N, C-alpha and C positions, 0 to 999 in steps of 0.2 A: 410493595417491596418489603415492608416491615411486618406484614401480616403473619401472625403466629410466632414472632420472635420475642425473646425476653431481653430487656434492656436495663442496664445499670447506668445512671446518669451522674456525672460530676460537673456541676455548673461552676462558674467563676463569678465572684461577687462584683468585680469590675468589668466583666464581660457579659456573657449570657447566663443568667441565673437558671438553676435547675428546674424550677416550675415552668419556665418558658419552653425549655427543651422538652420537658415532660408532655406538655400540651401538643407539641408538634409530633412527637413519636406516637402518642395515643391516637392522634388523627390519622396517622399512617398505618394503624392497626397493630402496633406492638403492645406488649404487656410490660409495664414498668415495675421492676422488682425492687429497685433502690433508686432514690433520687436525693441529692444533696447539693447545697451551694457552699463552696469553700472560698477562702481568701488565700490565693497563691502569691506570696510575697517573695 
């Protein structure tokens, strides 16, 4: 489903961090162009 797609990831420090999402989308075949983990207060 994600094969050939480019993805920008915004993870949440208190939720799901960016690197965890990054691994999932890479497994799905997407290319990660930006990944970060932020604190949304």
